[in-house]
PDB file of N, CA, C and O in Angstrom, chain B, residues numbered from 101:
ATOM      1  N   MET B 101      47.347  28.242 -50.446  1.00  0.00           N
ATOM      2  CA  MET B 101      47.669  28.879 -49.337  1.00  0.00           C
ATOM      3  C   MET B 101      47.384  30.363 -49.632  1.00  0.00           C
ATOM      4  O   MET B 101      47.524  30.932 -50.714  1.00  0.00           O
ATOM      5  N   THR B 102      46.949  30.893 -48.444  1.00  0.00           N
ATOM      6  CA  THR B 102      46.397  32.442 -48.711  1.00  0.00           C
ATOM      7  C   THR B 102      47.207  33.375 -47.764  1.00  0.00           C
ATOM      8  O   THR B 102      47.708  33.012 -46.700  1.00  0.00           O
ATOM      9  N   TYR B 103      47.259  34.453 -48.221  1.00  0.00           N
ATOM     10  CA  TYR B 103      48.365  35.694 -47.628  1.00  0.00           C
ATOM     11  C   TYR B 103      47.389  36.665 -46.972  1.00  0.00           C
ATOM     12  O   TYR B 103      46.271  36.887 -47.436  1.00  0.00           O
ATOM     13  N   GLN B 104      47.888  37.246 -45.836  1.00  0.00           N
ATOM     14  CA  GLN B 104      47.170  38.359 -45.210  1.00  0.00           C
ATOM     15  C   GLN B 104      48.304  39.468 -44.644  1.00  0.00           C
ATOM     16  O   GLN B 104      49.477  39.355 -44.289  1.00  0.00           O
ATOM     17  N   LEU B 105      47.340  40.625 -44.742  1.00  0.00           N
ATOM     18  CA  LEU B 105      48.257  41.960 -44.171  1.00  0.00           C
ATOM     19  C   LEU B 105      48.016  42.080 -42.748  1.00  0.00           C
ATOM     20  O   LEU B 105      46.859  41.950 -42.346  1.00  0.00           O
ATOM     21  N   ILE B 106      48.765  42.263 -42.101  1.00  0.00           N
ATOM     22  CA  ILE B 106      48.581  42.376 -40.516  1.00  0.00           C
ATOM     23  C   ILE B 106      49.363  43.640 -40.110  1.00  0.00           C
ATOM     24  O   ILE B 106      50.397  43.989 -40.680  1.00  0.00           O
ATOM     25  N   TYR B 107      48.804  44.289 -39.100  1.00  0.00           N
ATOM     26  CA  TYR B 107      49.329  45.585 -38.716  1.00  0.00           C
ATOM     27  C   TYR B 107      49.869  45.217 -37.092  1.00  0.00           C
ATOM     28  O   TYR B 107      49.038  44.735 -36.322  1.00  0.00           O
ATOM     29  N   ARG B 108      51.160  45.442 -36.652  1.00  0.00           N
ATOM     30  CA  ARG B 108      51.509  45.050 -35.642  1.00  0.00           C
ATOM     31  C   ARG B 108      52.083  46.642 -34.830  1.00  0.00           C
ATOM     32  O   ARG B 108      52.594  47.562 -35.468  1.00  0.00           O
ATOM     33  N   VAL B 109      51.904  46.656 -33.690  1.00  0.00           N
ATOM     34  CA  VAL B 109      52.287  47.664 -32.845  1.00  0.00           C
ATOM     35  C   VAL B 109      53.415  47.322 -31.987  1.00  0.00           C
ATOM     36  O   VAL B 109      53.819  48.290 -31.342  1.00  0.00           O
ATOM     37  N   ASP B 110      54.009  46.294 -31.798  1.00  0.00           N
ATOM     38  CA  ASP B 110      54.780  45.567 -30.636  1.00  0.00           C
ATOM     39  C   ASP B 110      56.318  45.522 -31.409  1.00  0.00           C
ATOM     40  O   ASP B 110      57.299  44.882 -31.031  1.00  0.00           O
ATOM     41  N   LEU B 111      56.213  46.333 -32.509  1.00  0.00           N
ATOM     42  CA  LEU B 111      57.833  46.033 -33.345  1.00  0.00           C
ATOM     43  C   LEU B 111      58.624  47.432 -33.042  1.00  0.00           C
ATOM     44  O   LEU B 111      58.131  48.522 -32.753  1.00  0.00           O
ATOM     45  N   GLY B 112      59.979  47.079 -33.192  1.00  0.00           N
ATOM     46  CA  GLY B 112      60.750  48.507 -32.946  1.00  0.00           C
ATOM     47  C   GLY B 112      60.633  49.377 -34.141  1.00  0.00           C
ATOM     48  O   GLY B 112      59.972  49.084 -35.138  1.00  0.00           O
ATOM     49  N   ASN B 113      61.282  50.411 -33.986  1.00  0.00           N
ATOM     50  CA  ASN B 113      61.260  51.544 -34.947  1.00  0.00           C
ATOM     51  C   ASN B 113      61.939  51.023 -36.213  1.00  0.00           C
ATOM     52  O   ASN B 113      61.594  51.514 -37.287  1.00  0.00           O
ATOM     53  N   ALA B 114      62.823  50.125 -36.182  1.00  0.00           N
ATOM     54  CA  ALA B 114      63.563  49.739 -37.442  1.00  0.00           C
ATOM     55  C   ALA B 114      62.781  48.700 -38.325  1.00  0.00           C
ATOM     56  O   ALA B 114      63.298  48.142 -39.294  1.00  0.00           O
ATOM     57  N   GLN B 115      61.493  48.489 -37.905  1.00  0.00           N
ATOM     58  CA  GLN B 115      60.629  47.404 -38.494  1.00  0.00           C
ATOM     59  C   GLN B 115      59.489  47.799 -39.152  1.00  0.00           C
ATOM     60  O   GLN B 115      58.886  48.510 -38.349  1.00  0.00           O
ATOM     61  N   SER B 116      58.835  47.722 -40.227  1.00  0.00           N
ATOM     62  CA  SER B 116      57.697  48.104 -40.713  1.00  0.00           C
ATOM     63  C   SER B 116      56.549  47.621 -39.675  1.00  0.00           C
ATOM     64  O   SER B 116      56.774  46.554 -39.103  1.00  0.00           O
ATOM     65  N   PRO B 117      55.423  48.253 -39.395  1.00  0.00           N
ATOM     66  CA  PRO B 117      54.489  47.767 -38.818  1.00  0.00           C
ATOM     67  C   PRO B 117      53.542  46.917 -39.635  1.00  0.00           C
ATOM     68  O   PRO B 117      52.651  46.265 -39.089  1.00  0.00           O
ATOM     69  N   PHE B 118      53.717  46.922 -40.832  1.00  0.00           N
ATOM     70  CA  PHE B 118      52.865  46.080 -41.681  1.00  0.00           C
ATOM     71  C   PHE B 118      53.602  44.907 -42.030  1.00  0.00           C
ATOM     72  O   PHE B 118      54.661  45.028 -42.647  1.00  0.00           O
ATOM     73  N   ARG B 119      53.099  43.632 -41.660  1.00  0.00           N
ATOM     74  CA  ARG B 119      53.691  42.446 -42.170  1.00  0.00           C
ATOM     75  C   ARG B 119      52.629  41.635 -42.990  1.00  0.00           C
ATOM     76  O   ARG B 119      51.413  41.624 -42.802  1.00  0.00           O
ATOM     77  N   VAL B 120      53.357  40.948 -43.952  1.00  0.00           N
ATOM     78  CA  VAL B 120      52.484  39.908 -44.846  1.00  0.00           C
ATOM     79  C   VAL B 120      53.052  38.602 -44.189  1.00  0.00           C
ATOM     80  O   VAL B 120      54.208  38.389 -43.823  1.00  0.00           O
ATOM     81  N   VAL B 121      51.706  37.593 -44.114  1.00  0.00           N
ATOM     82  CA  VAL B 121      51.971  36.490 -43.376  1.00  0.00           C
ATOM     83  C   VAL B 121      51.158  35.671 -44.163  1.00  0.00           C
ATOM     84  O   VAL B 121      50.140  36.135 -44.676  1.00  0.00           O
ATOM     85  N   ALA B 122      51.594  34.145 -44.367  1.00  0.00           N
ATOM     86  CA  ALA B 122      50.828  32.954 -44.875  1.00  0.00           C
ATOM     87  C   ALA B 122      49.991  32.449 -44.035  1.00  0.00           C
ATOM     88  O   ALA B 122      50.356  32.270 -42.873  1.00  0.00           O
ATOM     89  N   GLN B 123      48.856  32.156 -44.395  1.00  0.00           N
ATOM     90  CA  GLN B 123      47.820  31.615 -43.304  1.00  0.00           C
ATOM     91  C   GLN B 123      47.491  30.230 -44.080  1.00  0.00           C
ATOM     92  O   GLN B 123      47.262  30.103 -45.283  1.00  0.00           O
ATOM     93  N   PRO B 124      47.530  29.119 -42.972  1.00  0.00           N
ATOM     94  CA  PRO B 124      46.984  29.209 -41.776  1.00  0.00           C
ATOM     95  C   PRO B 124      47.878  29.239 -40.977  1.00  0.00           C
ATOM     96  O   PRO B 124      47.550  29.507 -39.821  1.00  0.00           O
ATOM     97  N   THR B 125      49.387  28.972 -41.280  1.00  0.00           N
ATOM     98  CA  THR B 125      50.494  29.127 -40.281  1.00  0.00           C
ATOM     99  C   THR B 125      51.048  30.401 -39.831  1.00  0.00           C
ATOM    100  O   THR B 125      52.088  30.497 -39.180  1.00  0.00           O
ATOM    101  N   SER B 126      50.377  31.294 -40.171  1.00  0.00           N
ATOM    102  CA  SER B 126      50.774  32.986 -39.919  1.00  0.00           C
ATOM    103  C   SER B 126      52.493  33.235 -39.821  1.00  0.00           C
ATOM    104  O   SER B 126      53.127  34.052 -39.152  1.00  0.00           O
ATOM    105  N   ARG B 127      52.886  32.327 -40.640  1.00  0.00           N
ATOM    106  CA  ARG B 127      54.464  32.542 -40.955  1.00  0.00           C
ATOM    107  C   ARG B 127      54.708  33.560 -42.158  1.00  0.00           C
ATOM    108  O   ARG B 127      54.284  33.454 -43.309  1.00  0.00           O
ATOM    109  N   GLU B 128      55.618  34.731 -41.526  1.00  0.00           N
ATOM    110  CA  GLU B 128      55.774  35.759 -42.134  1.00  0.00           C
ATOM    111  C   GLU B 128      56.623  35.506 -43.630  1.00  0.00           C
ATOM    112  O   GLU B 128      57.564  34.719 -43.737  1.00  0.00           O
ATOM    113  N   VAL B 129      56.144  36.247 -44.610  1.00  0.00           N
ATOM    114  CA  VAL B 129      56.885  36.107 -45.735  1.00  0.00           C
ATOM    115  C   VAL B 129      58.174  36.946 -45.664  1.00  0.00           C
ATOM    116  O   VAL B 129      58.259  38.173 -45.611  1.00  0.00           O
ATOM    117  N   GLY B 130      59.099  36.086 -45.673  1.00  0.00           N
ATOM    118  CA  GLY B 130      60.472  37.074 -45.470  1.00  0.00           C
ATOM    119  C   GLY B 130      60.808  37.868 -46.248  1.00  0.00           C
ATOM    120  O   GLY B 130      61.243  38.905 -45.748  1.00  0.00           O
ATOM    121  N   TRP B 131      60.783  37.797 -47.707  1.00  0.00           N
ATOM    122  CA  TRP B 131      61.580  38.818 -48.470  1.00  0.00           C
ATOM    123  C   TRP B 131      60.535  40.096 -48.670  1.00  0.00           C
ATOM    124  O   TRP B 131      61.025  41.107 -49.173  1.00  0.00           O
ATOM    125  N   ILE B 132      59.153  40.114 -48.317  1.00  0.00           N
ATOM    126  CA  ILE B 132      58.195  41.114 -48.425  1.00  0.00           C
ATOM    127  C   ILE B 132      58.627  41.959 -47.149  1.00  0.00           C
ATOM    128  O   ILE B 132      58.782  43.176 -47.242  1.00  0.00           O
ATOM    129  N   ASN B 133      58.793  41.354 -46.096  1.00  0.00           N
ATOM    130  CA  ASN B 133      59.012  41.891 -44.838  1.00  0.00           C
ATOM    131  C   ASN B 133      60.410  42.842 -44.758  1.00  0.00           C
ATOM    132  O   ASN B 133      60.577  43.979 -44.317  1.00  0.00           O
ATOM    133  N   ARG B 134      61.293  41.921 -45.349  1.00  0.00           N
ATOM    134  CA  ARG B 134      62.486  42.567 -45.231  1.00  0.00           C
ATOM    135  C   ARG B 134      62.504  43.893 -45.954  1.00  0.00           C
ATOM    136  O   ARG B 134      62.976  44.907 -45.440  1.00  0.00           O
ATOM    137  N   PHE B 135      61.926  43.848 -47.278  1.00  0.00           N
ATOM    138  CA  PHE B 135      61.759  45.069 -48.179  1.00  0.00           C
ATOM    139  C   PHE B 135      60.940  46.147 -47.476  1.00  0.00           C
ATOM    140  O   PHE B 135      61.056  47.346 -47.729  1.00  0.00           O
ATOM    141  N   LEU B 136      60.082  45.620 -46.554  1.00  0.00           N
ATOM    142  CA  LEU B 136      59.130  46.701 -45.953  1.00  0.00           C
ATOM    143  C   LEU B 136      60.192  47.479 -44.738  1.00  0.00           C
ATOM    144  O   LEU B 136      60.439  48.656 -44.473  1.00  0.00           O
ATOM    145  N   ASP B 137      60.617  46.260 -44.227  1.00  0.00           N
ATOM    146  CA  ASP B 137      61.657  46.987 -43.107  1.00  0.00           C
ATOM    147  C   ASP B 137      62.709  48.118 -43.583  1.00  0.00           C
ATOM    148  O   ASP B 137      63.196  49.068 -42.971  1.00  0.00           O
ATOM    149  N   GLN B 138      62.875  47.655 -44.904  1.00  0.00           N
ATOM    150  CA  GLN B 138      64.149  48.601 -45.331  1.00  0.00           C
ATOM    151  C   GLN B 138      63.588  49.984 -45.843  1.00  0.00           C
ATOM    152  O   GLN B 138      64.167  51.070 -45.818  1.00  0.00           O
ATOM    153  N   CYS B 139      62.231  49.668 -46.350  1.00  0.00           N
ATOM    154  CA  CYS B 139      61.877  50.923 -46.612  1.00  0.00           C
ATOM    155  C   CYS B 139      61.194  51.864 -45.181  1.00  0.00           C
ATOM    156  O   CYS B 139      60.946  53.070 -45.195  1.00  0.00           O
ATOM    157  N   CYS B 140      61.056  51.205 -44.368  1.00  0.00           N
ATOM    158  CA  CYS B 140      60.900  52.059 -42.904  1.00  0.00           C
ATOM    159  C   CYS B 140      62.019  52.765 -42.337  1.00  0.00           C
ATOM    160  O   CYS B 140      61.998  53.854 -41.763  1.00  0.00           O
ATOM    161  N   VAL B 141      63.060  51.962 -42.585  1.00  0.00           N
ATOM    162  CA  VAL B 141      64.321  52.787 -42.413  1.00  0.00           C
ATOM    163  C   VAL B 141      64.760  53.911 -42.829  1.00  0.00           C
ATOM    164  O   VAL B 141      65.322  54.807 -42.199  1.00  0.00           O
ATOM    165  N   ARG B 142      64.407  53.817 -44.232  1.00  0.00           N
ATOM    166  CA  ARG B 142      64.447  54.910 -45.265  1.00  0.00           C
ATOM    167  C   ARG B 142      63.517  55.875 -44.736  1.00  0.00           C
ATOM    168  O   ARG B 142      63.758  57.012 -45.142  1.00  0.00           O
ATOM    169  N   GLY B 143      62.633  55.792 -44.039  1.00  0.00           N
ATOM    170  CA  GLY B 143      61.877  57.115 -43.543  1.00  0.00           C
ATOM    171  C   GLY B 143      60.652  57.182 -44.789  1.00  0.00           C
ATOM    172  O   GLY B 143      60.295  58.305 -45.146  1.00  0.00           O
ATOM    173  N   LEU B 144      60.194  56.302 -45.258  1.00  0.00           N
ATOM    174  CA  LEU B 144      59.184  56.435 -46.065  1.00  0.00           C
ATOM    175  C   LEU B 144      57.689  56.522 -45.176  1.00  0.00           C
ATOM    176  O   LEU B 144      57.501  55.780 -44.212  1.00  0.00           O
ATOM    177  N   ALA B 145      56.836  57.359 -45.558  1.00  0.00           N
ATOM    178  CA  ALA B 145      55.846  57.747 -45.043  1.00  0.00           C
ATOM    179  C   ALA B 145      54.867  56.391 -44.762  1.00  0.00           C
ATOM    180  O   ALA B 145      54.950  55.326 -45.375  1.00  0.00           O
ATOM    181  N   TRP B 146      53.920  56.715 -43.675  1.00  0.00           N
ATOM    182  CA  TRP B 146      53.155  55.297 -43.234  1.00  0.00           C
ATOM    183  C   TRP B 146      52.264  54.781 -44.378  1.00  0.00           C
ATOM    184  O   TRP B 146      52.233  53.610 -44.757  1.00  0.00           O
ATOM    185  N   HIS B 147      51.585  55.742 -44.853  1.00  0.00           N
ATOM    186  CA  HIS B 147      50.719  55.343 -46.178  1.00  0.00           C
ATOM    187  C   HIS B 147      51.338  54.564 -47.481  1.00  0.00           C
ATOM    188  O   HIS B 147      50.829  53.734 -48.235  1.00  0.00           O
ATOM    189  N   THR B 148      52.715  55.198 -47.444  1.00  0.00           N
ATOM    190  CA  THR B 148      53.697  54.382 -48.586  1.00  0.00           C
ATOM    191  C   THR B 148      53.768  52.982 -48.027  1.00  0.00           C
ATOM    192  O   THR B 148      53.237  52.066 -48.654  1.00  0.00           O
ATOM    193  N   LEU B 149      54.235  52.817 -47.171  1.00  0.00           N
ATOM    194  CA  LEU B 149      54.502  51.585 -46.366  1.00  0.00           C
ATOM    195  C   LEU B 149      53.302  50.735 -46.679  1.00  0.00           C
ATOM    196  O   LEU B 149      53.423  49.653 -47.253  1.00  0.00           O
ATOM    197  N   ARG B 150      52.159  51.221 -46.304  1.00  0.00           N
ATOM    198  CA  ARG B 150      50.758  50.284 -46.505  1.00  0.00           C
ATOM    199  C   ARG B 150      50.468  50.078 -47.639  1.00  0.00           C
ATOM    200  O   ARG B 150      50.019  48.963 -47.903  1.00  0.00           O
ATOM    201  N   GLY B 151      50.616  51.056 -48.696  1.00  0.00           N
ATOM    202  CA  GLY B 151      50.605  50.802 -50.017  1.00  0.00           C
ATOM    203  C   GLY B 151      51.395  49.736 -50.748  1.00  0.00           C
ATOM    204  O   GLY B 151      50.953  48.831 -51.456  1.00  0.00           O
ATOM    205  N   TYR B 152      52.725  50.037 -50.421  1.00  0.00           N
ATOM    206  CA  TYR B 152      53.687  48.760 -50.776  1.00  0.00           C
ATOM    207  C   TYR B 152      53.140  47.346 -50.422  1.00  0.00           C
ATOM    208  O   TYR B 152      53.045  46.409 -51.215  1.00  0.00           O
ATOM    209  N   ALA B 153      52.802  47.339 -49.131  1.00  0.00           N
ATOM    210  CA  ALA B 153      52.453  46.017 -48.356  1.00  0.00           C
ATOM    211  C   ALA B 153      51.264  45.344 -49.197  1.00  0.00           C
ATOM    212  O   ALA B 153      51.298  44.231 -49.723  1.00  0.00           O
ATOM    213  N   PHE B 154      50.147  46.316 -49.208  1.00  0.00           N
ATOM    214  CA  PHE B 154      49.063  45.886 -50.144  1.00  0.00           C
ATOM    215  C   PHE B 154      49.608  45.340 -51.603  1.00  0.00           C
ATOM    216  O   PHE B 154      49.471  44.161 -51.930  1.00  0.00           O
ATOM    217  N   ALA B 155      50.123  46.141 -52.286  1.00  0.00           N
ATOM    218  CA  ALA B 155      50.822  45.701 -53.819  1.00  0.00           C
ATOM    219  C   ALA B 155      51.374  44.441 -53.554  1.00  0.00           C
ATOM    220  O   ALA B 155      50.924  43.500 -54.208  1.00  0.00           O
ATOM    221  N   LEU B 156      52.392  44.193 -52.604  1.00  0.00           N
ATOM    222  CA  LEU B 156      53.254  42.976 -52.547  1.00  0.00           C
ATOM    223  C   LEU B 156      52.538  41.865 -52.244  1.00  0.00           C
ATOM    224  O   LEU B 156      52.853  40.766 -52.701  1.00  0.00           O
ATOM    225  N   MET B 157      51.453  42.055 -51.401  1.00  0.00           N
ATOM    226  CA  MET B 157      50.570  40.996 -50.979  1.00  0.00           C
ATOM    227  C   MET B 157      49.660  40.422 -52.006  1.00  0.00           C
ATOM    228  O   MET B 157      49.411  39.216 -52.003  1.00  0.00           O
ATOM    229  N   GLN B 158      49.128  41.274 -52.925  1.00  0.00           N
ATOM    230  CA  GLN B 158      48.497  41.033 -54.173  1.00  0.00           C
ATOM    231  C   GLN B 158      49.263  40.482 -54.975  1.00  0.00           C
ATOM    232  O   GLN B 158      48.682  39.636 -55.656  1.00  0.00           O
ATOM    233  N   PHE B 159      50.657  40.636 -55.253  1.00  0.00           N
ATOM    234  CA  PHE B 159      51.743  40.023 -56.279  1.00  0.00           C
ATOM    235  C   PHE B 159      51.545  38.684 -55.514  1.00  0.00           C
ATOM    236  O   PHE B 159      50.891  37.870 -56.168  1.00  0.00           O
ATOM    237  N   VAL B 160      51.932  38.274 -54.340  1.00  0.00           N
ATOM    238  CA  VAL B 160      52.180  36.850 -54.000  1.00  0.00           C
ATOM    239  C   VAL B 160      51.054  36.170 -54.032  1.00  0.00           C
ATOM    240  O   VAL B 160      51.093  34.961 -54.264  1.00  0.00           O
ATOM    241  N   ARG B 161      50.016  36.736 -53.837  1.00  0.00           N
ATOM    242  CA  ARG B 161      48.574  35.969 -54.044  1.00  0.00           C
ATOM    243  C   ARG B 161      48.407  35.504 -55.364  1.00  0.00           C
ATOM    244  O   ARG B 161      48.000  34.361 -55.572  1.00  0.00           O
ATOM    245  N   TRP B 162      48.722  36.387 -56.390  1.00  0.00           N
ATOM    246  CA  TRP B 162      48.658  36.147 -57.849  1.00  0.00           C
ATOM    247  C   TRP B 162      49.890  35.095 -58.264  1.00  0.00           C
ATOM    248  O   TRP B 162      49.870  34.363 -59.253  1.00  0.00           O
ATOM    249  N   TRP B 163      50.684  35.164 -57.539  1.00  0.00           N
ATOM    250  CA  TRP B 163      52.179  34.320 -57.878  1.00  0.00           C
ATOM    251  C   TRP B 163      51.475  32.971 -57.532  1.00  0.00           C
ATOM    252  O   TRP B 163      51.340  32.071 -58.361  1.00  0.00           O
ATOM    253  N   ALA B 164      51.071  32.908 -56.348  1.00  0.00           N
ATOM    254  CA  ALA B 164      50.715  31.286 -55.950  1.00  0.00           C
ATOM    255  C   ALA B 164      49.755  30.635 -56.775  1.00  0.00           C
ATOM    256  O   ALA B 164      49.798  29.424 -56.987  1.00  0.00           O
ATOM    257  N   ILE B 165      48.833  31.446 -57.282  1.00  0.00           N
ATOM    258  CA  ILE B 165      47.935  30.991 -58.213  1.00  0.00           C
ATOM    259  C   ILE B 165      48.440  30.618 -59.483  1.00  0.00           C
ATOM    260  O   ILE B 165      48.183  29.522 -59.981  1.00  0.00           O
ATOM    261  N   ALA B 166      49.226  31.575 -60.094  1.00  0.00           N
ATOM    262  CA  ALA B 166      49.760  31.460 -61.567  1.00  0.00           C
ATOM    263  C   ALA B 166      50.729  30.533 -61.695  1.00  0.00           C
ATOM    264  O   ALA B 166      50.734  29.843 -62.715  1.00  0.00           O
ATOM    265  N   ILE B 167      51.578  30.373 -60.840  1.00  0.00           N
ATOM    266  CA  ILE B 167      52.636  29.543 -61.167  1.00  0.00           C
ATOM    267  C   ILE B 167      52.283  27.990 -61.163  1.00  0.00           C
ATOM    268  O   ILE B 167      52.838  27.360 -62.063  1.00  0.00           O
ATOM    269  N   PRO B 168      51.548  27.340 -60.405  1.00  0.00           N
ATOM    270  CA  PRO B 168      50.959  26.101 -60.687  1.00  0.00           C
ATOM    271  C   PRO B 168      50.417  25.767 -62.024  1.00  0.00           C
ATOM    272  O   PRO B 168      50.755  24.805 -62.713  1.00  0.00           O
ATOM    273  N   ARG B 169      49.396  26.819 -62.355  1.00  0.00           N
ATOM    274  CA  ARG B 169      48.798  26.721 -63.522  1.00  0.00           C
ATOM    275  C   ARG B 169      49.875  26.867 -65.082  1.00  0.00           C
ATOM    276  O   ARG B 169      49.589  26.519 -66.228  1.00  0.00           O
ATOM    277  N   MET B 170      50.847  27.358 -64.682  1.00  0.00           N
ATOM    278  CA  MET B 170      51.975  27.298 -65.900  1.00  0.00           C
ATOM    279  C   MET B 170      52.574  26.008 -65.832  1.00  0.00           C
ATOM    280  O   MET B 170      53.221  25.730 -66.841  1.00  0.00           O
ATOM    281  N   LYS B 171      52.555  25.277 -65.087  1.00  0.00           N
ATOM    282  CA  LYS B 171      53.235  23.638 -64.927  1.00  0.00           C
ATOM    283  C   LYS B 171      52.550  22.885 -65.957  1.00  0.00           C
ATOM    284  O   LYS B 171      52.797  21.689 -66.115  1.00  0.00           O
TER     285      LYS B 171
END
């Protein structure tokens, strides 16, 4: 499974415009997006939200590769 960061402008003010989704299903990664939404409500800067989104996307990519190898 691969992960992608998307930017959506059609969301409300209480949601982060940056969303991490799993491909090919385009299903959102809930725990990451909830965290980004909370950061957005706290009023963090746009660049900070984007940085957090990229870092968490890289983490989940690593996690998806590392866990099966540990078994």
